[in-house]
VOMAR-611609 format. One line per 5 residues: their letters; for each residue x, y, z of C-alpha. Coordinates in steps of 0.5 Angstrom, whole numbers, always signed. Example, Ala and Ser with C-alpha at 12.3 -4.5 7.8 and 13.67 -1.06 7.14 Angstrom:
2
AS) +25 -9 +16; +27 -2 +14 $
//
This chain:
312
MKPIL) +71 -6 -4; +64 -6 -4; +60 -1 -1; +57 -2 +5; +49 -3 +5 $
FIRTL) +44 -3 +11; +38 -7 +10; +33 -5 +15; +27 -8 +13; +25 -16 +12 $
VSEAH) +28 -19 +6; +29 -26 +5; +36 -30 +5; +36 -31 -2; +35 -24 -4 $
RARIA) +40 -22 +1; +45 -27 -2; +43 -24 -9; +44 -17 -6; +51 -19 -3 $
EHFDV) +54 -20 -9; +54 -12 -10; +54 -10 -3; +57 -11 +4; +51 -12 +8 $
LYATS) +49 -10 +15; +42 -13 +16; +37 -11 +22; +30 -11 +23; +28 -10 +30 $
AEDIA) +29 -3 +34; +34 -5 +38; +38 -8 +33; +37 -2 +28; +40 +2 +34 $
RTLAE) +46 -2 +35; +48 -2 +28; +47 +5 +27; +52 +6 +33; +57 +1 +31 $
SGPRI) +57 +2 +24; +53 +8 +22; +60 +12 +19; +61 +7 +14; +54 +6 +11 $
RAVLT) +53 +9 +4; +47 +6 +2; +40 +4 +6; +34 +0 +4; +28 +1 +7 $
TGLMG) +20 +1 +6; +15 +7 +7; +12 +4 +13; +19 +2 +16; +22 +9 +14 $
LTAAQ) +28 +13 +16; +28 +19 +21; +32 +25 +21; +36 +22 +27; +38 +16 +23 $
IDAMP) +40 +19 +17; +45 +24 +21; +48 +17 +24; +50 +16 +18; +55 +22 +15 $
NLEVV) +57 +18 +9; +50 +16 +7; +49 +17 -1; +43 +14 -3; +36 +11 +0 $
CALGV) +32 +7 -3; +25 +4 -1; +23 -3 -3; +16 -1 -5; +13 +5 -8 $
GYENI) +11 +8 -2; +16 +13 +2; +12 +16 +7; +16 +15 +13; +22 +17 +10 $
DVAHA) +25 +24 +12; +25 +26 +5; +26 +33 +6; +32 +32 +11; +35 +27 +6 $
RQRGI) +35 +32 +1; +38 +37 +5; +44 +33 +6; +44 +32 -1; +42 +24 -1 $
VLANG) +39 +21 -7; +33 +18 -6; +29 +12 -10; +24 +8 -10; +21 +1 -13 $
AGTND) +15 +5 -17; +12 +0 -22; +15 -6 -19; +8 -9 -16; +3 -5 -19 $
ACVAD) -1 -11 -22; +0 -15 -16; -3 -10 -12; -9 -9 -17; -10 -16 -17 $
HAFAL) -11 -16 -9; -15 -10 -9; -20 -14 -14; -19 -21 -9; -21 -17 -3 $
LLATV) -27 -13 -7; -30 -20 -10; -29 -23 -3; -32 -17 +0; -38 -16 -4 $
RKVLP) -40 -23 -6; -39 -25 +1; -34 -31 +0; -32 -32 +7; -39 -32 +10 $
LDRHT) -41 -37 +4; -35 -41 +5; -37 -42 +13; -44 -43 +11; -43 -49 +6 $
REGGW) -38 -52 +11; -43 -52 +17; -48 -56 +12; -52 -50 +9; -55 -49 +2 $
RATVD) -56 -43 -2; -64 -42 +0; -62 -40 +7; -57 -34 +5; -58 -27 +2 $
MPPGL) -56 -27 -5; -50 -23 -6; -50 -17 -11; -46 -17 -17; -41 -13 -20 $
TGKRL) -43 -11 -27; -46 -4 -28; -43 -2 -21; -40 +5 -20; -33 +4 -18 $
GILGL) -29 +10 -15; -22 +10 -14; -18 +15 -9; -11 +16 -13; -11 +15 -20 $
GAIGR) -3 +13 -20; +0 +7 -23; -4 +2 -18; -10 +6 -19; -10 +6 -27 $
QIARR) -9 -2 -26; -15 -3 -22; -19 +2 -27; -17 -3 -32; -19 -9 -28 $
ATAFD) -26 -6 -27; -28 -4 -34; -27 -12 -35; -32 -13 -30; -37 -8 -34 $
MEVGY) -36 -3 -28; -37 +5 -29; -30 +8 -26; -29 +15 -23; -24 +18 -19 $
HSRRA) -21 +23 -14; -13 +25 -14; -10 +31 -12; -11 +34 -19; -15 +31 -26 $
RDDAA) -11 +27 -30; -11 +29 -38; -9 +22 -40; -15 +19 -36; -22 +18 -39 $
YPYFS) -26 +17 -33; -30 +22 -29; -26 +26 -24; -29 +28 -18; -26 +34 -14 $
DILSL) -27 +32 -7; -27 +25 -4; -34 +26 -1; -37 +27 -8; -33 +21 -10 $
AQWSD) -36 +17 -5; -43 +19 -6; -43 +17 -13; -39 +10 -12; -42 +3 -10 $
ILVLA) -35 +1 -8; -30 +6 -6; -22 +3 -7; -17 +7 -4; -10 +7 -8 $
APGGP) -7 +14 -5; -1 +15 -2; +0 +15 +6; +2 +21 +10; -1 +27 +13 $
ATHHM) -5 +29 +6; -9 +23 +6; -9 +22 +14; -16 +20 +16; -19 +22 +9 $
VNAQV) -24 +17 +9; -28 +19 +15; -35 +18 +18; -38 +23 +13; -35 +20 +7 $
LDALG) -37 +13 +10; -44 +16 +11; -44 +18 +3; -42 +11 +1; -48 +9 +4 $
PQGYV) -51 +2 +7; -51 -1 +0; -43 +1 -1; -37 -2 +0; -30 +0 +2 $
INVAR) -23 -3 +0; -16 -1 +2; -10 -3 -1; -7 +4 +0; -5 +5 +8 $
GSVID) -8 +4 +14; -8 +11 +16; -13 +13 +10; -19 +10 +14; -21 +13 +21 $
TEALA) -21 +6 +24; -26 +8 +29; -31 +11 +24; -30 +5 +20; -32 +0 +26 $
SALRE) -38 +5 +28; -40 +4 +20; -40 -3 +20; -43 -4 +27; -49 +0 +25 $
RRIAG) -49 -2 +18; -48 +4 +15; -44 +1 +10; -45 -6 +7; -38 -8 +8 $
AGLDV) -30 -7 +8; -24 -11 +5; -17 -8 +8; -10 -11 +7; -8 -5 +11 $
YESEP) -10 -2 +18; -7 +3 +23; -5 -2 +28; -1 -6 +23; +3 -11 +24 $
DAPET) -2 -12 +30; -9 -14 +28; -15 -9 +28; -18 -11 +35; -24 -6 +34 $
LLGFD) -26 -9 +27; -25 -17 +28; -32 -18 +30; -35 -16 +23; -37 -22 +18 $
TLVLT) -38 -16 +13; -30 -15 +13; -25 -19 +10; -18 -18 +12; -11 -19 +10 $
PHVGG) -4 -18 +13; -1 -13 +8; +1 -17 +2; -2 -14 -3; +4 -12 -6 $
WSPEA) +7 -19 -5; +8 -24 -10; +14 -28 -12; +14 -24 -19; +13 -17 -15 $
VNNSV) +18 -18 -10; +24 -20 -15; +22 -14 -19; +23 -10 -13; +29 -13 -11 $
QRFLD) +32 -12 -18; +29 -5 -18; +33 -3 -12; +40 -6 -15; +38 -2 -21 $
NTLGH) +38 +4 -17; +43 +3 -13; +48 +0 -18; +46 +6 -23; +48 +11 -17 $
FAGRG) +55 +8 -15; +57 +7 -23; +55 +15 -24; +49 +13 -29; +44 +15 -23 $
VVSAI) +38 +12 -21; +32 +9 -25; +26 +11 -21; +28 +17 -17; +23 +19 -11 $
PA) +19 +26 -14; +21 +32 -12 $
//
């Protein structure tokens, strides 16, 4: 008999069919349907697929007394109650490494669109304008790129930056012995050094509003901030104020605190580029993530263990 799996995040019909070859699948994404599923079937559920944003609370975990394994579809797991799950003896895994390249690609798409002012120039051209009537956008060669979070995604971003002949520096929880880039002991000093600050750190309490008004002021009126991490890493009101007062030159965001609702306080700025949290989305990345989920859960139920455990 197949184990019962509860999927509580958006997964395509094709991928659900692929997963259903190995599991009896319960699927719910709205708060009401999730609560109903847990009330009706909680004791039968042995595995959960979620995301860092959707998470899994202690109460939801306790509604599944026979739960054995919880997997995050992507790398993030900030809203999964990891401590409570470990207390219950539940195995935890994520999709580390499955979409790193895709997120790094998107970071550079946002970076190029923001710094080279692609959207305003597109609009200007469609309205009949020509280059003589626009301000010249800056180039990237020789610019200093600061990266918050030199994990797998941060490293991919750094590699792309060096291909553009940019200098790279970083701040993480600790210096990396295997990284040749200069390390900054705090985000403020990194922002002061940087022309462009790219955020690739995990979400959660440790990074909440790490990029605040002081950091944005350190970045300065010629500086740009790009966020492919979590919306909570930037103080939205501080960013709106910095853009309004031209205390920074621009921003590119794939994530924001209000998501999935649009960030209303930011919508009026032509120095801002927005995308709807698609940095880790591509056919290749999603296929990789689903396969990693299967590798993790099937490994668990076969006694081999998971492939990418959430670190203790």
